Every structure is written in C-alpha cells, then in structure tokens.
DRENDO-1510 file (C-alpha; in Angstrom, 1 decimal, always signed):
<recs>
REC; n; res; u; v; w
REC; 1; MET; -4.7; +4.5; +34.8 .
REC; 2; THR; -3.7; +0.9; +34.1 .
REC; 3; ARG; -6.5; -1.1; +32.5 .
REC; 4; VAL; -6.5; -4.8; +32.0 .
REC; 5; THR; -9.3; -6.8; +30.6 .
REC; 6; ASP; -10.7; -9.3; +33.3 .
REC; 7; ALA; -13.9; -10.6; +31.5 .
REC; 8; PRO; -13.5; -13.9; +29.6 .
REC; 9; SER; -14.0; -13.5; +25.9 .
REC; 10; PRO; -16.8; -15.3; +24.1 .
REC; 11; GLY; -16.0; -17.9; +21.7 .
REC; 12; ALA; -13.7; -20.9; +21.6 .
REC; 13; CYS; -10.1; -21.8; +21.0 .
REC; 14; ARG; -9.3; -22.1; +17.3 .
REC; 15; ILE; -7.1; -25.2; +17.9 .
REC; 16; CYS; -8.9; -27.3; +20.4 .
REC; 17; GLY; -12.4; -25.8; +20.9 .
REC; 18; GLY; -11.6; -25.1; +24.5 .
REC; 19; VAL; -12.7; -22.0; +26.5 .
REC; 20; VAL; -10.8; -18.9; +26.0 .
REC; 21; GLU; -10.0; -16.0; +28.5 .
REC; 22; GLU; -9.2; -12.5; +27.4 .
REC; 23; PHE; -6.3; -10.8; +29.1 .
REC; 24; LEU; -5.4; -7.7; +26.8 .
REC; 25; ASP; -7.6; -5.3; +24.7 .
REC; 26; LEU; -5.6; -3.1; +22.4 .
REC; 27; GLY; -8.6; -1.4; +21.1 .
REC; 28; ARG; -10.0; -0.5; +17.6 .
REC; 29; GLN; -7.4; -1.2; +15.0 .
REC; 30; PRO; -7.1; -0.9; +11.2 .
REC; 31; LEU; -5.5; -3.3; +8.8 .
REC; 32; SER; -1.8; -3.1; +9.7 .
REC; 33; ASP; -0.5; -3.0; +6.1 .
REC; 34; ARG; -3.2; -0.9; +4.5 .
REC; 35; PHE; -1.5; +2.3; +3.8 .
REC; 36; LEU; -3.8; +4.9; +2.2 .
REC; 37; GLU; -3.3; +7.4; -0.6 .
REC; 38; PRO; -3.5; +11.0; +0.7 .
REC; 39; ASP; -6.7; +11.6; -1.3 .
REC; 40; GLU; -8.3; +8.2; -0.8 .
REC; 41; SER; -11.9; +8.2; +0.1 .
REC; 42; GLY; -14.1; +5.5; +1.7 .
REC; 43; GLU; -14.0; +3.9; +5.2 .
REC; 44; GLU; -11.1; +1.8; +6.5 .
REC; 45; PHE; -11.7; -1.5; +7.9 .
REC; 46; PHE; -11.5; -1.7; +11.8 .
REC; 47; TYR; -11.7; -4.5; +14.2 .
REC; 48; ARG; -11.1; -5.1; +17.9 .
REC; 49; LEU; -7.6; -6.2; +18.6 .
REC; 50; ALA; -7.9; -8.3; +21.8 .
REC; 51; VAL; -5.9; -11.4; +22.9 .
REC; 52; VAL; -7.1; -14.5; +24.7 .
REC; 53; GLN; -5.6; -17.7; +25.9 .
REC; 54; CYS; -7.1; -21.1; +25.8 .
REC; 55; ARG; -7.6; -22.6; +29.2 .
REC; 56; ALA; -7.1; -26.2; +27.8 .
REC; 57; CYS; -4.2; -26.1; +25.3 .
REC; 58; THR; -2.8; -22.8; +26.5 .
REC; 59; MET; -2.7; -21.4; +22.9 .
REC; 60; VAL; -2.6; -17.5; +22.9 .
REC; 61; GLN; -4.6; -16.1; +20.0 .
REC; 62; LEU; -6.7; -13.1; +18.8 .
REC; 63; ALA; -10.2; -12.9; +19.8 .
REC; 64; GLU; -11.3; -11.6; +16.3 .
REC; 65; GLU; -10.2; -12.9; +12.9 .
REC; 66; VAL; -9.7; -10.5; +10.2 .
REC; 67; PRO; -10.7; -12.0; +6.7 .
REC; 68; ARG; -7.5; -13.2; +4.9 .
REC; 69; HIS; -8.3; -11.6; +1.6 .
REC; 70; LEU; -8.2; -8.1; +3.3 .
REC; 71; MET; -4.5; -8.8; +4.5 .
REC; 72; PHE; -3.0; -10.8; +1.7 .
REC; 73; HIS; -3.7; -9.6; -1.7 .
REC; 74; ALA; -1.9; -8.4; -4.9 .
REC; 75; ASP; -0.8; -5.2; -3.3 .
REC; 76; TYR; +0.7; -6.7; -0.2 .
REC; 77; PRO; +3.7; -4.4; +0.5 .
REC; 78; TYR; +6.1; -6.4; +2.7 .
REC; 79; HIS; +9.1; -7.8; +0.8 .
REC; 80; SER; +11.4; -10.0; +2.9 .
REC; 81; SER; +14.5; -9.2; +0.8 .
REC; 82; GLY; +14.3; -5.5; +2.0 .
REC; 83; SER; +16.6; -6.2; +5.1 .
REC; 84; SER; +20.2; -7.3; +4.8 .
REC; 85; VAL; +19.7; -9.2; +8.1 .
REC; 86; MET; +16.8; -11.2; +6.7 .
REC; 87; ARG; +18.6; -11.9; +3.4 .
REC; 88; GLU; +21.5; -13.3; +5.5 .
REC; 89; HIS; +19.1; -15.3; +7.7 .
REC; 90; PHE; +17.2; -17.0; +4.9 .
REC; 91; ALA; +20.4; -17.8; +3.1 .
REC; 92; GLY; +21.4; -19.7; +6.1 .
REC; 93; VAL; +18.1; -21.5; +6.2 .
REC; 94; ALA; +18.4; -22.7; +2.6 .
REC; 95; GLN; +22.0; -24.0; +3.3 .
REC; 96; SER; +21.0; -25.7; +6.3 .
REC; 97; PHE; +18.2; -27.6; +4.5 .
REC; 98; LEU; +20.5; -28.4; +1.6 .
REC; 99; ALA; +23.0; -29.9; +4.0 .
REC; 100; THR; +20.6; -31.9; +6.2 .
REC; 101; GLU; +17.1; -32.6; +4.9 .
REC; 102; LEU; +17.5; -32.3; +1.0 .
REC; 103; THR; +20.3; -34.8; +0.5 .
REC; 104; GLY; +18.4; -37.8; -1.1 .
REC; 105; ALA; +17.4; -38.5; -4.6 .
REC; 106; ASP; +15.3; -35.8; -6.2 .
REC; 107; PRO; +14.3; -34.1; -2.9 .
REC; 108; PHE; +11.4; -31.7; -2.8 .
REC; 109; ILE; +10.7; -28.7; -0.5 .
REC; 110; VAL; +7.6; -26.7; -0.3 .
REC; 111; GLU; +7.5; -23.2; +1.3 .
REC; 112; MET; +4.3; -21.8; +2.6 .
REC; 113; GLY; +4.3; -18.0; +2.2 .
REC; 114; CYS; +7.4; -17.7; +0.1 .
REC; 115; ASN; +7.1; -14.0; -0.3 .
REC; 116; ASP; +9.5; -12.5; -2.8 .
REC; 117; GLY; +11.6; -15.9; -3.0 .
REC; 118; ILE; +14.2; -14.8; -0.5 .
REC; 119; MET; +14.8; -18.4; +0.7 .
REC; 120; LEU; +13.6; -20.5; -2.3 .
REC; 121; GLY; +15.9; -18.5; -4.6 .
REC; 122; ALA; +19.0; -20.3; -3.0 .
REC; 123; ILE; +17.2; -23.6; -3.3 .
REC; 124; GLN; +16.5; -22.9; -7.0 .
REC; 125; GLU; +20.1; -22.0; -7.6 .
REC; 126; ALA; +21.1; -25.3; -6.0 .
REC; 127; GLY; +18.9; -27.2; -8.6 .
REC; 128; VAL; +16.6; -28.7; -6.0 .
REC; 129; ARG; +12.9; -29.3; -6.7 .
REC; 130; HIS; +10.7; -26.8; -4.9 .
REC; 131; LEU; +7.3; -25.0; -4.8 .
REC; 132; GLY; +6.4; -21.8; -3.0 .
REC; 133; PHE; +2.9; -21.0; -2.0 .
REC; 134; GLU; +2.3; -17.3; -2.1 .
REC; 135; PRO; -1.2; -15.8; -2.1 .
REC; 136; SER; +0.0; -12.2; -2.7 .
REC; 137; ALA; +0.3; -11.8; -6.5 .
REC; 138; GLY; +2.8; -8.9; -6.3 .
REC; 139; VAL; +5.5; -10.5; -4.2 .
REC; 140; ALA; +4.8; -13.9; -5.9 .
REC; 141; GLY; +5.7; -12.2; -9.3 .
REC; 142; VAL; +8.9; -10.9; -7.8 .
REC; 143; ALA; +9.8; -14.6; -6.7 .
REC; 144; ARG; +9.0; -15.9; -10.3 .
REC; 145; SER; +11.3; -13.3; -11.7 .
REC; 146; LYS; +14.1; -15.1; -9.7 .
REC; 147; GLY; +13.3; -18.4; -11.4 .
REC; 148; VAL; +11.3; -19.7; -8.2 .
REC; 149; ARG; +8.3; -21.9; -8.9 .
REC; 150; VAL; +5.4; -20.3; -7.2 .
REC; 151; ARG; +1.7; -21.2; -6.9 .
REC; 152; THR; -0.3; -18.1; -6.2 .
REC; 153; ASP; -2.6; -19.6; -3.6 .
REC; 154; PHE; -3.1; -20.4; +0.1 .
REC; 155; PHE; -1.7; -23.5; +1.6 .
REC; 156; GLU; -4.4; -25.7; +3.1 .
REC; 157; GLU; -5.5; -29.3; +3.0 .
REC; 158; ALA; -7.1; -29.1; -0.4 .
REC; 159; THR; -4.2; -27.4; -2.1 .
REC; 160; ALA; -1.6; -29.6; -0.4 .
REC; 161; ARG; -3.3; -32.7; -1.6 .
REC; 162; GLU; -3.4; -31.3; -5.2 .
REC; 163; VAL; +0.5; -30.8; -4.8 .
REC; 164; ARG; +1.0; -34.4; -3.4 .
REC; 165; ALA; -1.0; -35.9; -6.4 .
REC; 166; ALA; +1.0; -33.8; -9.0 .
REC; 167; GLU; +4.5; -33.7; -7.4 .
REC; 168; GLY; +4.7; -36.6; -4.9 .
REC; 169; PRO; +5.6; -36.3; -1.2 .
REC; 170; ALA; +7.7; -33.5; +0.2 .
REC; 171; ASP; +10.8; -34.0; +2.3 .
REC; 172; VAL; +10.3; -30.4; +3.9 .
REC; 173; ILE; +7.6; -28.0; +4.4 .
REC; 174; TYR; +8.9; -24.7; +5.5 .
REC; 175; THR; +7.4; -21.5; +6.5 .
REC; 176; ALA; +8.6; -18.3; +8.2 .
REC; 177; ASN; +6.3; -15.7; +9.8 .
REC; 178; THR; +3.3; -17.3; +8.3 .
REC; 179; MET; +1.9; -20.0; +10.5 .
REC; 180; CYS; +1.0; -17.4; +13.2 .
REC; 181; HIS; -1.0; -15.5; +10.3 .
REC; 182; ILE; -3.5; -18.4; +9.8 .
REC; 183; PRO; -6.5; -19.0; +12.0 .
REC; 184; TYR; -7.4; -22.2; +10.2 .
REC; 185; LEU; -4.3; -24.2; +11.3 .
REC; 186; ASP; -6.3; -27.5; +11.3 .
REC; 187; SER; -6.5; -27.3; +7.6 .
REC; 188; VAL; -2.8; -26.4; +7.3 .
REC; 189; LEU; -1.7; -29.3; +9.5 .
REC; 190; ARG; -4.0; -31.8; +7.7 .
REC; 191; GLY; -2.3; -30.5; +4.6 .
REC; 192; ALA; +1.1; -31.0; +5.9 .
REC; 193; ASP; +0.0; -34.6; +6.9 .
REC; 194; ALA; -1.1; -35.3; +3.3 .
REC; 195; LEU; +1.9; -33.8; +1.6 .
REC; 196; LEU; +4.9; -34.9; +3.7 .
REC; 197; GLY; +6.7; -38.1; +3.2 .
REC; 198; PRO; +7.0; -40.6; +6.1 .
REC; 199; ASN; +10.3; -39.1; +7.2 .
REC; 200; GLY; +9.5; -35.4; +6.3 .
REC; 201; VAL; +9.5; -32.5; +8.6 .
REC; 202; PHE; +7.4; -29.4; +8.9 .
REC; 203; VAL; +9.6; -26.5; +10.0 .
REC; 204; PHE; +8.2; -23.1; +10.9 .
REC; 205; GLU; +9.5; -20.0; +12.7 .
REC; 206; ASP; +7.4; -17.3; +14.3 .
REC; 207; PRO; +7.5; -14.7; +17.1 .
REC; 208; TYR; +7.8; -16.4; +20.4 .
REC; 209; LEU; +5.4; -15.6; +23.2 .
REC; 210; GLY; +8.2; -15.9; +25.8 .
REC; 211; ASP; +10.1; -13.0; +24.1 .
REC; 212; ILE; +7.0; -10.9; +23.7 .
REC; 213; VAL; +6.2; -11.2; +27.4 .
REC; 214; THR; +9.7; -10.6; +28.6 .
REC; 215; LYS; +10.3; -7.6; +26.3 .
REC; 216; THR; +6.7; -6.3; +26.5 .
REC; 217; SER; +6.9; -6.2; +22.8 .
REC; 218; PHE; +3.2; -5.6; +22.3 .
REC; 219; ASP; +3.4; -4.3; +18.8 .
REC; 220; GLN; +4.1; -8.0; +17.8 .
REC; 221; ILE; +0.3; -8.2; +18.2 .
REC; 222; TYR; -1.6; -7.0; +15.2 .
REC; 223; ASP; -4.1; -8.4; +12.6 .
REC; 224; GLU; -1.6; -10.7; +10.8 .
REC; 225; HIS; -0.3; -12.3; +14.0 .
REC; 226; PHE; -3.3; -14.4; +15.0 .
REC; 227; TYR; -1.4; -16.8; +17.1 .
REC; 228; LEU; +1.4; -16.2; +19.7 .
REC; 229; PHE; +3.2; -19.5; +19.9 .
REC; 230; SER; +5.0; -21.2; +22.9 .
REC; 231; ALA; +6.6; -24.5; +22.8 .
REC; 232; GLY; +4.0; -25.9; +25.0 .
REC; 233; SER; +1.1; -24.8; +22.9 .
REC; 234; VAL; +2.8; -25.9; +19.7 .
REC; 235; GLN; +3.3; -29.4; +21.1 .
REC; 236; ALA; -0.4; -29.6; +22.1 .
REC; 237; MET; -1.4; -28.4; +18.7 .
REC; 238; ALA; +0.9; -30.9; +16.9 .
REC; 239; ASP; -0.3; -33.8; +19.0 .
REC; 240; ARG; -3.8; -33.3; +17.8 .
REC; 241; PHE; -2.7; -34.0; +14.2 .
REC; 242; GLY; -0.2; -36.9; +14.7 .
REC; 243; PHE; +2.9; -34.8; +14.8 .
REC; 244; GLU; +5.5; -34.4; +17.5 .
REC; 245; LEU; +7.7; -31.4; +18.3 .
REC; 246; VAL; +11.1; -32.7; +17.7 .
REC; 247; ASP; +13.4; -29.6; +17.7 .
REC; 248; VAL; +13.4; -26.0; +18.6 .
REC; 249; GLU; +15.8; -23.1; +18.1 .
REC; 250; ARG; +15.7; -19.6; +19.5 .
REC; 251; LEU; +16.2; -17.0; +16.7 .
REC; 252; PRO; +17.2; -13.3; +17.2 .
REC; 253; VAL; +15.2; -12.1; +14.1 .
REC; 254; HIS; +12.1; -10.0; +14.4 .
REC; 255; GLY; +12.5; -9.3; +18.0 .
REC; 256; GLY; +12.8; -13.0; +19.1 .
REC; 257; GLU; +11.5; -16.0; +17.4 .
REC; 258; VAL; +11.5; -19.8; +17.7 .
REC; 259; ARG; +12.0; -22.3; +14.9 .
REC; 260; TYR; +9.8; -25.3; +15.5 .
REC; 261; THR; +10.4; -28.7; +13.8 .
REC; 262; LEU; +7.5; -31.1; +13.8 .
REC; 263; ALA; +7.8; -34.8; +12.6 .
REC; 264; ARG; +5.3; -37.6; +12.6 .
REC; 265; ARG; +4.9; -39.0; +16.1 .
REC; 266; GLY; +7.7; -41.5; +17.0 .
REC; 267; VAL; +9.7; -41.1; +13.7 .
REC; 268; ARG; +12.4; -38.8; +15.2 .
REC; 269; THR; +13.8; -38.5; +18.7 .
REC; 270; PRO; +13.2; -35.0; +20.2 .
REC; 271; THR; +16.4; -33.1; +20.7 .
REC; 272; PRO; +17.5; -31.9; +24.2 .
REC; 273; ALA; +16.6; -28.4; +23.2 .
REC; 274; VAL; +12.9; -29.2; +23.3 .
REC; 275; ALA; +13.0; -30.3; +27.0 .
REC; 276; ARG; +15.1; -27.2; +27.8 .
REC; 277; LEU; +12.6; -24.9; +26.4 .
REC; 278; PHE; +9.7; -26.6; +28.1 .
REC; 279; ALA; +11.6; -26.2; +31.4 .
REC; 280; GLU; +12.2; -22.5; +30.7 .
REC; 281; GLU; +8.5; -21.9; +30.1 .
REC; 282; ARG; +7.6; -23.8; +33.3 .
REC; 283; ASP; +10.1; -21.6; +35.2 .
REC; 284; GLN; +8.8; -18.4; +33.7 .
REC; 285; LYS; +5.2; -19.5; +34.2 .
REC; 286; LEU; +4.8; -18.4; +30.7 .
REC; 287; THR; +1.3; -19.9; +30.3 .
REC; 288; CYS; -0.1; -18.9; +33.6 .
REC; 289; LEU; -2.9; -16.3; +33.2 .
REC; 290; ALA; -1.3; -14.2; +36.1 .
REC; 291; THR; +1.9; -13.9; +33.9 .
REC; 292; LEU; -0.2; -12.7; +30.9 .
REC; 293; ARG; -2.2; -10.3; +33.0 .
REC; 294; ALA; +1.1; -8.8; +34.3 .
REC; 295; PHE; +2.2; -8.4; +30.7 .
REC; 296; ALA; -1.0; -6.5; +29.9 .
REC; 297; ALA; -0.4; -4.2; +32.7 .
REC; 298; ASN; +3.1; -3.4; +31.5 .
REC; 299; VAL; +1.7; -2.7; +28.0 .
REC; 300; TRP; -0.6; +0.0; +29.4 .
REC; 301; LYS; +2.4; +1.5; +31.4 .
REC; 302; ILE; +4.3; +1.8; +28.1 .
REC; 303; ARG; +1.3; +3.5; +26.5 .
REC; 304; GLU; +1.0; +6.0; +29.3 .
REC; 305; ASP; +4.8; +6.7; +29.2 .
REC; 306; LEU; +5.2; +7.1; +25.5 .
REC; 307; VAL; +2.2; +9.4; +25.1 .
REC; 308; ALA; +3.4; +11.5; +28.0 .
REC; 309; LEU; +6.9; +11.8; +26.5 .
REC; 310; LEU; +5.7; +12.7; +22.9 .
REC; 311; GLU; +3.3; +15.4; +24.5 .
REC; 312; ARG; +6.2; +16.9; +26.4 .
REC; 313; LEU; +8.5; +17.0; +23.5 .
REC; 314; ARG; +5.7; +18.7; +21.4 .
REC; 315; ALA; +5.2; +21.3; +24.1 .
REC; 316; GLU; +9.0; +21.9; +24.2 .
REC; 317; GLY; +9.0; +22.6; +20.5 .
REC; 318; HIS; +10.9; +19.5; +19.5 .
REC; 319; ARG; +10.4; +17.7; +16.1 .
REC; 320; VAL; +9.8; +14.1; +16.2 .
REC; 321; VAL; +9.5; +11.7; +13.2 .
REC; 322; GLY; +8.9; +7.9; +13.0 .
REC; 323; TYR; +11.5; +5.5; +11.6 .
REC; 324; GLY; +10.0; +2.4; +9.8 .
REC; 325; ALA; +6.4; +2.2; +8.7 .
REC; 326; THR; +6.2; -1.4; +9.9 .
REC; 327; ALA; +3.0; -3.4; +10.1 .
REC; 328; LYS; +3.4; -3.6; +14.0 .
REC; 329; SER; +3.7; +0.3; +14.1 .
REC; 330; ALA; -0.1; +0.3; +13.5 .
REC; 331; THR; -0.7; -1.3; +16.9 .
REC; 332; VAL; +1.4; +1.3; +18.6 .
REC; 333; THR; +0.1; +4.5; +16.9 .
REC; 334; ASN; -3.6; +3.3; +17.1 .
REC; 335; PHE; -3.4; +1.9; +20.6 .
REC; 336; CYS; -1.6; +5.1; +21.9 .
REC; 337; GLY; -3.5; +7.6; +19.8 .
REC; 338; ILE; -0.4; +8.9; +18.1 .
REC; 339; GLY; -1.1; +11.0; +15.0 .
REC; 340; PRO; +0.8; +13.6; +12.9 .
REC; 341; GLU; +0.3; +16.1; +15.7 .
REC; 342; LEU; +2.8; +14.1; +17.7 .
REC; 343; VAL; +4.9; +12.4; +15.0 .
REC; 344; SER; +5.3; +14.6; +11.9 .
REC; 345; PHE; +5.9; +11.7; +9.5 .
REC; 346; VAL; +7.3; +8.3; +9.2 .
REC; 347; CYS; +10.2; +7.5; +6.9 .
REC; 348; ASP; +10.5; +4.1; +5.2 .
REC; 349; THR; +12.6; +2.4; +2.5 .
REC; 350; THR; +9.6; +0.6; +0.9 .
REC; 351; PRO; +8.5; +2.4; -2.2 .
REC; 352; ASP; +4.9; +1.0; -2.0 .
REC; 353; LYS; +4.4; +2.7; +1.4 .
REC; 354; GLN; +5.9; +6.1; +0.5 .
REC; 355; ASN; +3.7; +9.1; -0.1 .
REC; 356; ARG; +0.8; +7.4; +1.6 .
REC; 357; LEU; -0.7; +7.6; +5.1 .
REC; 358; THR; -0.2; +5.1; +8.0 .
REC; 359; PRO; -3.2; +2.9; +8.8 .
REC; 360; GLY; -5.8; +4.4; +11.1 .
REC; 361; ARG; -3.8; +7.5; +12.3 .
REC; 362; HIS; -3.0; +8.8; +8.9 .
REC; 363; ILE; +0.7; +9.9; +9.5 .
REC; 364; PRO; +2.5; +10.6; +6.2 .
REC; 365; VAL; +5.0; +8.2; +5.1 .
REC; 366; ARG; +8.1; +9.7; +3.3 .
REC; 367; SER; +11.1; +8.2; +1.7 .
REC; 368; ALA; +14.3; +7.3; +3.7 .
REC; 369; ALA; +15.9; +10.4; +2.3 .
REC; 370; ALA; +13.5; +12.6; +4.1 .
REC; 371; PHE; +15.0; +11.6; +7.5 .
REC; 372; SER; +18.1; +13.7; +6.9 .
REC; 373; ASP; +16.3; +16.6; +5.2 .
REC; 374; PRO; +16.8; +18.0; +7.8 .
REC; 375; TYR; +17.4; +15.5; +10.8 .
REC; 376; PRO; +14.6; +15.7; +13.4 .
REC; 377; ASP; +15.4; +16.2; +17.1 .
REC; 378; TYR; +14.0; +12.8; +17.9 .
REC; 379; ALA; +13.2; +9.6; +16.0 .
REC; 380; LEU; +10.7; +7.1; +17.3 .
REC; 381; LEU; +12.1; +3.7; +16.3 .
REC; 382; PHE; +9.1; +1.7; +15.1 .
REC; 383; ALA; +11.4; -0.8; +13.3 .
REC; 384; TRP; +13.1; -1.6; +16.7 .
REC; 385; ASN; +13.8; -5.2; +15.7 .
REC; 386; HIS; +16.2; -4.0; +13.1 .
REC; 387; ALA; +17.9; -1.5; +15.6 .
REC; 388; GLU; +21.4; -2.8; +15.1 .
REC; 389; GLU; +21.2; -2.5; +11.3 .
REC; 390; ILE; +19.6; +0.9; +11.6 .
REC; 391; MET; +21.9; +2.4; +14.1 .
REC; 392; ALA; +25.0; +1.5; +12.0 .
REC; 393; LYS; +23.3; +3.2; +8.9 .
REC; 394; GLU; +22.2; +6.2; +10.9 .
REC; 395; GLN; +25.2; +7.3; +12.9 .
REC; 396; GLU; +25.2; +10.8; +11.5 .
REC; 397; PHE; +21.7; +11.3; +13.0 .
REC; 398; GLN; +23.2; +10.9; +16.5 .
REC; 399; GLN; +26.4; +12.7; +15.7 .
REC; 400; SER; +24.1; +15.6; +14.7 .
REC; 401; GLY; +22.5; +15.6; +18.2 .
REC; 402; GLY; +19.5; +13.5; +17.3 .
REC; 403; ARG; +18.0; +11.0; +19.8 .
REC; 404; TRP; +16.2; +7.8; +19.5 .
REC; 405; ILE; +12.9; +7.0; +21.2 .
REC; 406; ARG; +12.4; +3.3; +21.9 .
REC; 407; TYR; +9.5; +1.6; +23.7 .
REC; 408; VAL; +10.7; -1.9; +24.1 .
REC; 409; PRO; +11.1; -3.2; +26.8 .
REC; 410; GLN; +10.0; +0.1; +28.2 .
REC; 411; VAL; +9.9; +3.8; +27.0 .
REC; 412; HIS; +13.6; +5.2; +27.0 .
REC; 413; VAL; +15.6; +7.7; +25.0 .
REC; 414; THR; +19.0; +7.0; +23.7 .
</recs>
C-alpha cells in the first residue's frame, strides 16, 4: 500500500526560519558511509530520514540533522578520484576557472570539501594560489600528497575570516557535492561574504531537486544530503546574504546536478540560463507541495516493485548481488528492507569498504573481482549514476547471460 506522510513536521526551516511541511518519510536509517567490520560490536547510529519543504522559501531539507562529526571524519571512505568520469569532470572545472576567473595578478581560489584534491591538483599544477578545506583527515592527506594546500577543517564564518586575514580575498570559492551536506549554511554564506573579493564568485554544484523528482531518484536522499536545491530556493537563500544567482548550468554527473554561481548583488548580470531554469521550474510546478507528494507516492511504488522482484528471484533460485556500495544505497536497502537474504553481497572498488558490511542491513561488501567469480544471475545496480561507465566495463557479464536490475526511474530489468 502506498504511504505518504501528510502531517507537517515540527521545527523550522534552517534557511529562513519558516514553517516546514513533511512530504516523505524514508524511515529509520543508519549513517550512509559507516561500513562495519564483520565482528564489530556496539550499536549503530540511526535517525529518521524524513524530508520537508519550507512554505516560505521553498527549500527542501531533511527533518533531522545528523551531527557532522559522525559523517565527516578521518576514515571517510569516499574518494572523488575513484571514477574516471569524475576525474574528467573536475579537470574541466579547473580549466574553466583558469580560463575565466583566475586570470588576474596572483589569483586565489578556495575549495570547500576538496576531498582527495581531484580539482585543486590541476590548479596547483598551473601554479595558482589555492587552499582546500577538508575536514576528513584521510582524504585530506591524499590531497596533500599531490602538493595541494589543505586545511583540515570545516569551512564556516570563523575559519573563512581567518583565511581572509592571512591570505587576502579570494577570487573564487568553489565546492562540489558539499553545500547540500551543511545544515548551517548561514555561517557558510557569511564566510563566503567575508572571504570573497568585491568581484568574486561563489560556485557550487549539487544534486538538483528537479532531476530527483523527475527520475524518482530517492536514493539521492540520505544523511549527507541535508538540502535538495532548486534554482528558486537557491535564489531565495542567496538574497538573504547579499548574493544573487547569476548563472546556472545543468550537469549530467551524479544522476543530475546544477552548478550555481553566486555573486554580490548587482555586480554581475544574470545569464539567460537563470531565467530559463526559473521558467522550467514554474512549468514543472517543482516547488508545489502536490508535486512533492506525487514524488513520494512514486518512491513507495518503487519500494513495492523492487522488493517483490527480489523476493520472486529468490523463490526462483536466482542469485542476485549488488553493484556499488554507494552511500545512497543505504537509503535503498534500509527503506526497502533488503538484506543478505535477497542480495548475497555488494561488490565495490573502494578498498576501505571491502570485507565490511553495509550500513544497517549488513550485506557483505566484496572486491570488484568477486563480481565475476562467478557472475551472478542478476546485479542490482546501486551505482546507477555511473551506469554508462559500468556497462562499458562489464560487457562480459551481459554476454554471459547476466541481467541488470535498476530502480531509477522505475524498477526494470535489462
């Protein structure tokens, strides 16, 4: 039976303080990147993963905040450089900045959440002054090994002011897949205001609410993704801190993102792309609560169809494994109740996840080599946002008779 939450959530919008209304409850969820040792004892941290929308500024956000130190720590397992698609993407980002924004005398760029230095490495090689903020010591160390200057800290108003005092104003503040992680964006935007030069830009790219709703990619909702941005909600947020949305760019990475460019109000003329995206959102009725409730109903339909398919395959004696121990797969397995009785194991290329158990449902994680030893009958594609790259790599699986199970935009087998 389809279930959609109708009761408004208590609390207030983290951006404007307005009243929020809940439209989707994905249940009790663990930390999405907390992969357990097989013999690990102790209780896992769980929280209620529910999604609300502000009635005033339309910002979509989680109802409950997970403490940041539990998510971003020395053992944080995600490395941006693990994907060839993302290496190419960030190389392009660096070259774009070098050609457009970092052309003056002694330009300075700051990246918030620089991870393993995948973007700043190219900036460093070009000899441009830079600084990365990265609170997770492990990946910060990898970035330093590439020659990238890194501060192992969170970007917020106080740390931004310290950098401004020591380094001077920044021409660019950039961040990818990080802004949506941070509930306290008021401090981040005040920090950006303090650190940016008069003509500087604040550029960030994150999963786009429009793509999530259109594709029913509900697994983009997990502990680290506190906000789901739209152009309209970003403009409302920017306006509160003296910024203006001056450019947007649709991106194909991570299942659909938008790159937003903010500048001080009145300094730059917004590009036509901004007006076009505003118009698309109006036509889609993206921020209407009825649209979000329809999305929630579709999420429950995927849950019902996916569980029914996996249970049928088990009854028929088929072997199913998961492909990609992604953070977002925790939402799918825990919301749908998928454990090792339905999916034997999940294969992944990340060494830090291998020989561990997935969060909450405790499915074993094995190396990528286990996928073909022997090939399963079916593979549940958790890393669907890298489907093209994976399909090209795993052609032999399909040639051997294997079939892929996908659940975005609906459950289907290919």
